[in-house]
N, C-alpha and C positions, 0 to 999 in steps of 0.2 A: 629382976625386980621390974613389976607392972608397973607402967607409967597411965595413972589413972585420971581422965582429963573429964574435967566439967564443961561441957559445949558453953553453956548459957554466959561460964565466965573466961570465954577466950579473947575478947576485946581487948586493947593493950596488955595482954600476957605478954611479958620476956623469953624470947626463946634463945638458946646456943645453938648453932649450926655444928654438927660432929665433925664432917670435911668443911674446913674452910677454901671456899672459891673468890680469888678476887678481892681478899682481904675482909670480904664479907663472913662475919661471925655472929656476931649478936642480931637480933631481928625482936621487931614488935610485931602484934599481931593489928592491924589498922582497921579492918572491916572484916566482917564474918558475914558470909553471902547463903542465903537459903536456898534450898533446893528447889528447881522447878516446880508448881503445882503444891509447894507445901510453903504453908505458915509458920511450921514448927522445926523443919527439919534439917540443918544445916549441912553444907556440901563443902565448900572451897572456903578458904579465908584469904585474905591477902597480908603478906607480911612484906615487912620494910626495914630493910638493912640499915644498922642506925650510922653505920661511916659512911655511906653510899647514896641513901637516903632513894635506893633503888626499892621496886617493889615486884611481887610476883605473887601470882593465885598457885596455891597447893590444896589437896584434900585435907581437911581439919585431923583426920584419922590417922595422917602422917607423923604428928606429930606425936604421935604415942609410940613410935620406932625410938626406940634408944640408941638403934646403931646410927639414926639419923638425926635426930635430936634431944637436947636437954633442956628441962624447965629451968628460966630463970637467967642471968649472965652469969657464966663462968670465966 
């Protein structure tokens, strides 16, 4: 099953990590970064762990990989 993502709707979207690390399973996209030199192409997103409030930057296209991420909070 393909994981289609509209990059314009990523902000505040919810995600579940398939590989739970340090009790961090549920994440929220808190920031969408534009690629350098582009006003419309997305690069990375900042995701925040709901339980620990820690943040990390990932490339938004990695959210399409169902072996890593599932949409919503499961």
